[in-house]
C-alpha positions, 0 to 999 in steps of 0.5 A: 496480507489481504484477509483482514477484517474491518475490525482488525483494520480499524484497530490498526488505524487506532494505533498506527500513528506516525509522523515526522521528526525534525519537521519544524526545522524543515518548515521554518525556513520555508514559511512566511511569519504569520502564514498558515502552517503547512500540513504533512502527509502520513508517515509510514514504517520503513527499514529492512532489518532487525537492527531497527529496534533502537528508540534513541528519541526516548533516551534524550532529555525531553521538554514538554510544552506549557499549558499556554503552548497547549492552548496556542496549539489547540487554537491552531486547529480551528484556523488550519481547518478553515484553510483545509475546507477552502482548499478542498471544498469540503464543509466543516460540519462539526468542530474537531476534538483535540487532546494532548498525549504523552510519549509513555502513554502512546508507547505503552499503547503501541506495545500492548497492541503489538502483543494483543491486537488482532490486526498485528497478528493478521499482518504477521500472517501475511508476512509469509506470503510476502516472503514467498513472493520474494518481496521480503527476505526470508530472515526479515523480521517485520514486527520489530521494525514496525514497532520501532519505527512507530515509536520513533516517528510519532508526532500527531495524528487524526484518529478517525475512530474517536474523531480527535486530532492527537497532539503530543506533549513532548513535541514543540508547537512549531514542529506540530503546526505543519502536521495539522493541515494535513491531518485536518483534511482527514477530519473533513473527509471523515465528516463527508464519508465516514473514513471508518466505513469508507476505507475498511471494506475488507471481507472478514474471512479468508476466501474458501470457495469459488464464489468468494474467490471471485468477489475478493478478486473483483474488489481487491484493490479498492482500499488501496486506491482509496487510501491513495485518494485520501492521502493524495488530497491531504498531501495536496492541501499540505503542499499548497499550504507550504507553497502559497506563502511563496506565491506558488500552488499545485495549480498555478505551478503544476511542474512543482509536482514532478519536482516533489515526486522526484524529491520524495525518496525518503532517504535523506535524513531518515536512515531507517527508511534508507535501509527499507526493503523496496516493498516497504519504501514503495508502499509507504511513498505510493499514496503520497507520491502517486496520490498527489499526482492523481489529485493534481491531474483530476483537479486541473482537468475537471476542477476542485470539486471533481478532485476532492468531493467527487473522488470521495463520492466516486473513488477509483478502484485500483492502483492502475487508476491512480497511476493513470488518472486520465483513465479514471476520468474516462470511467475506465476499469482495469482488467482483472484476469478470471479465476476459475474454480480451483478448489477441486484441485487444491482443497485436498492438499491445502487450506486457503491462505490468501488471494488477491490481485497483483496490481500495477503497484505490485507489479512495478515493485516486483519488476524493479526488485527482480530486474532493476529500474530499467526493467520496471520502466520498460515492463510496467506500461505493458502490464495488463493485469494479475492475480494470485492464490496461496494455500498452506499445506494441511500437513503443516500442523506445528507453529514452526511448520506453519510459520515457514514459507515451506508450508505455502504454495502459490500461483500467479497469473500475469497478463501482458499487452503483447507476447514479447513483454510476457516473454520478457517477464517470464525470463525476469521472473525465472532469473530471480528465483535464486534470490528466493530459493536455494538448491535451484536447478532447471529440470529440462528433462521434466519439461520434455514430458510436458502435456502434449495437448498444450496449445501451440506456443506454450513454453514450460520451464521447470525448476527444482528448489529447496521448497519444491518445484517452480513451474513457469508456463508462458502462453502468448500474452500470459505467464503462469507461475506455480511455486511449491505445488507438485508437478501434477497439480502445477500443470493442472492449475496452469491448464485450467487457469490459462484455458479460462482466459480464452484467446481474445481480450481479457475479460474483467472480473467485474465490469461495474463501478458502483457509486457506493459499494456495500461494505459486505461485498468489497475486497481487501488489499493487494500484496502491497495494499496491507502495508499501504493501508497501514502506513497511510493510517499512521500520521505524517511522512517526513519524506513528503514534507521534505519534498514540499519544503524543497519545492517551495525553495526553488 
């Protein structure tokens, strides 16, 4: 999911536009007549099957707004950008362009992009790794799901490439009002930092050597964290726009954020989201739910300037900092396990396919998916970093072979704050192998022949599957998993990577947080990161808007 070029990611932003159906009905009951309309957070795709291809909205008879209504809608842009500027402290440096577009034009554009866009092709490529990890079922078809959802959900969006707020001629003025304050916050962010550069800093090519591996891992979660800042700020503006007519605000009534987060589950009135795989629903909600909480904490602790201008000028670098904002306030950086030079072991058999961190968001999704809510709640606080690498077999030469998870081998190092948590995660991961592979069998005889020079306390589990061996090696606070490598390669990788970490506190792959990181040196998204970015670039999310409206009614 992570090796997307800046050009590809920018093209995704231009066409992945989504928002909230039924928004006007929700907001109408919560607003004071004449008060500024609330804004809404960006919508993201969700659904877990191939049955999501229905576009019922296009089958209905549609009304179109009149020229007079269009003029009213355009005038609201100037009104609501003033509210967004006051709320964020971000100055209005220029007028925001606005335009109307038709459903036919948008759907035609989306269809063309799915067929021809390089970003769409890269997303398809990353789908195999997500399936290899077990984050998506093997038979899940991601592309039709995303296309159907985008067609269904489009309502309005800010295009940072053309600097334009796009409004839709088939959606009523009242229904589009709440979208604007959120999207205009993005316009103000764009005028401050240039979102095209600020949020798209992925190296353009797959990492193929040790030096690039280290660079990717050191910077891997930056884009995901920045999306959470951008969407968290816009969501905060939206929520205050909803709350203030009721005499409430995020700062005056801080407990409202916990209520909003609890309500932000996306299932109500959204059957597609209700059927979404956990990876997609959590990736969709993360920048709005955790981003909102991050912004509120920084705002309350350090003031408006730190929460908005400060977080744009000196953004967090990881999902760990978003989830733990007080650590961000202390300028602490997350631990990133060290990656040695693995290429002498793998390059004769594999071509590099993907590399990245398994960040705190990824870990939470994995543990919840494999063990349920309790496992995620108990284990996530003990997480202490993670990295992975995936390669595709050189022997996989046909398109069918390359599209199969059988062509992919991956390893994953997971670090923990204590040995007990490492052991618990090792068992959790082993117990979940049956959801990914058929023919699963624990091979105790192979484990008996494990290397005799392994440090004391090293425990090795070996499983045979329909896609080759899975070796899980636990050493103290570290768990190393190798999937589909031959046994000799898996053991060599385990020894090399575990030995590299040493015996003390884990070192960080990068100990510096530059105020502005050169684009050419910055890494890309984690496992969930590509989806987080896709969703966050898409428009306004119904689940977040509903949560804000319900909060205003309490």
